[in-house]
C-alpha positions as CSV (number, residue, x, y, z in Angstrom):
1,M,75.9,115.0,84.3
2,R,75.4,112.0,86.9
3,F,78.9,112.9,88.5
4,A,77.6,116.5,89.1
5,L,74.0,115.0,90.8
6,A,75.6,112.2,92.7
7,A,78.0,115.1,94.1
8,L,74.8,117.1,94.7
9,A,73.3,114.1,96.7
10,L,76.9,113.7,98.5
11,A,76.5,117.9,99.7
12,L,72.8,117.3,101.2
13,P,72.5,117.1,104.7
14,L,71.4,113.8,105.8
15,S,68.1,115.3,107.5
16,L,67.0,115.8,103.8
17,A,67.6,112.6,102.7
18,L,66.4,110.4,105.4
19,P,62.3,110.2,106.4
20,A,61.3,112.2,109.5
21,V,60.5,109.1,112.2
22,A,58.0,109.8,115.2
23,A,59.5,109.8,118.8
24,G,58.1,108.9,121.8
25,P,56.6,105.8,123.2
26,G,54.8,103.3,121.3
27,A,56.5,105.4,118.1
28,P,57.5,102.7,115.2
29,G,61.2,102.1,114.9
30,P,63.2,103.9,112.1
31,A,62.0,103.5,108.5
32,P,64.0,101.3,106.6
33,V,66.6,103.2,104.9
34,S,66.2,102.9,100.8
35,P,69.0,100.8,99.1
36,A,70.0,104.0,97.2
37,L,70.8,105.6,100.5
38,Q,72.9,102.7,101.8
39,P,76.5,103.5,102.5
40,V,78.7,101.6,99.6
41,A,80.7,99.5,102.5
42,D,76.7,97.7,102.6
43,Q,76.9,97.4,98.8
44,G,80.2,96.3,97.9
45,I,81.0,97.2,94.5
46,T,81.3,93.8,92.6
47,G,80.2,94.2,88.8
48,V,80.7,95.9,85.4
49,W,82.1,99.5,85.4
50,T,82.2,101.7,82.4
51,G,84.1,104.8,82.3
52,F,86.6,107.3,81.0
53,Y,90.6,108.3,81.7
54,Y,92.0,111.2,80.6
55,Y,95.4,112.8,80.4
56,G,97.1,115.7,78.3
57,D,94.9,117.1,76.1
58,R,93.8,113.8,74.6
59,P,90.2,112.8,74.3
60,G,88.9,110.1,76.8
61,V,89.4,106.8,76.7
62,P,86.6,104.4,77.2
63,F,87.5,101.3,79.5
64,T,85.4,98.5,81.3
65,L,86.0,96.8,84.5
66,Y,84.8,93.7,85.9
67,I,85.0,93.7,89.6
68,E,84.7,91.1,92.1
69,E,85.1,92.0,95.7
70,R,85.3,89.3,98.7
71,G,85.8,91.3,102.4
72,G,87.0,94.2,101.0
73,K,89.6,92.7,98.4
74,I,89.0,94.0,94.8
75,S,89.8,91.5,91.4
76,G,89.1,91.7,88.0
77,E,89.8,92.7,84.5
78,S,89.5,95.5,82.7
79,S,89.2,96.1,78.8
80,E,90.2,99.2,76.6
81,P,90.7,99.9,72.9
82,A,93.9,100.0,71.7
83,T,94.9,104.0,71.6
84,F,98.5,103.0,72.7
85,G,101.1,99.8,71.8
86,D,102.6,98.5,69.0
87,G,99.1,98.2,67.0
88,S,98.8,94.2,66.7
89,S,95.5,94.1,69.0
90,N,92.6,96.5,68.8
91,F,92.1,96.3,72.3
92,L,94.1,96.2,75.4
93,T,93.7,93.9,78.8
94,A,94.3,94.1,82.0
95,R,94.2,92.3,85.3
96,I,93.1,94.1,88.5
97,K,93.6,94.3,92.2
98,G,93.5,96.1,95.1
99,S,91.2,97.1,97.9
100,R,88.3,99.3,99.4
101,N,88.0,100.7,102.3
102,G,84.3,102.3,102.7
103,N,83.8,104.3,99.7
104,R,87.7,104.8,98.9
105,F,89.0,102.4,96.5
106,T,92.7,101.3,95.2
107,F,93.7,99.3,92.7
108,T,96.6,98.5,90.4
109,K,96.0,97.5,86.5
110,T,98.1,95.4,85.5
111,Y,98.3,95.6,81.2
112,D,99.2,91.3,80.3
113,G,101.0,92.4,77.2
114,R,98.1,92.0,74.5
115,G,99.2,95.1,71.6
116,G,102.7,94.9,73.1
117,V,101.4,96.8,76.5
118,R,103.3,95.3,79.7
119,H,102.9,97.8,82.6
120,A,101.1,99.2,85.6
121,V,98.6,101.8,86.6
122,R,97.8,102.5,90.3
123,Y,94.3,103.7,90.6
124,T,92.8,105.7,93.7
125,A,89.2,106.6,93.3
126,Q,86.5,108.1,95.5
127,I,82.9,106.1,95.1
128,A,79.7,108.2,95.6
129,R,77.8,106.8,98.5
130,D,75.0,105.7,96.0
131,G,77.7,103.0,94.8
132,M,77.1,103.9,91.0
133,N,79.8,106.0,90.3
134,M,83.2,106.6,91.2
135,R,85.7,109.4,90.3
136,G,89.4,109.4,90.9
137,N,93.2,109.9,89.7
138,W,95.6,107.1,88.1
139,E,99.7,107.1,87.3
140,T,102.4,105.5,86.3
141,G,105.3,107.1,88.0
142,T,105.6,109.1,85.0
143,T,102.1,110.4,83.8
144,L,99.3,111.5,85.8
145,G,95.3,111.7,85.0
146,T,91.8,111.2,85.8
147,F,89.2,108.8,85.2
148,E,85.4,108.6,86.2
149,A,83.1,105.1,85.5
150,Q,79.5,104.1,86.7
151,R,78.2,100.7,87.3
152,E,76.2,99.3,85.2
153,E,72.5,98.4,86.3
154,P,72.3,94.9,87.4
């Protein structure tokens, strides 16, 4: 539901989202833009994100991303229940590394061996203008899927 609302908000004309500004000599300058309307480029994406990734006809797999952004470069970690692997761990963990350019976010998640899992997954996402949601695709070279995540409130 949040993604549907975010998509609707992105589709609204900018004139509906911003307050009217008086024009003419001596008129006050434009009103400050609410943080919710700032482009994600101004907010960054550092924080904790939770979501689901999907593939095939299986139920979504929950995950958590711990993201640190510095100058458009992304690093961090991910954690998820072990829904595959050798069964030696209840959770799988990975390092993430990537970049953000405006509202486009790309990263590689590399599993660290926990639970017998060692491979990389490439992700590409579009971040909602409010900087609170993202959705996109992932692929391993042989397997493809989608994902969605939302930022935890600060």
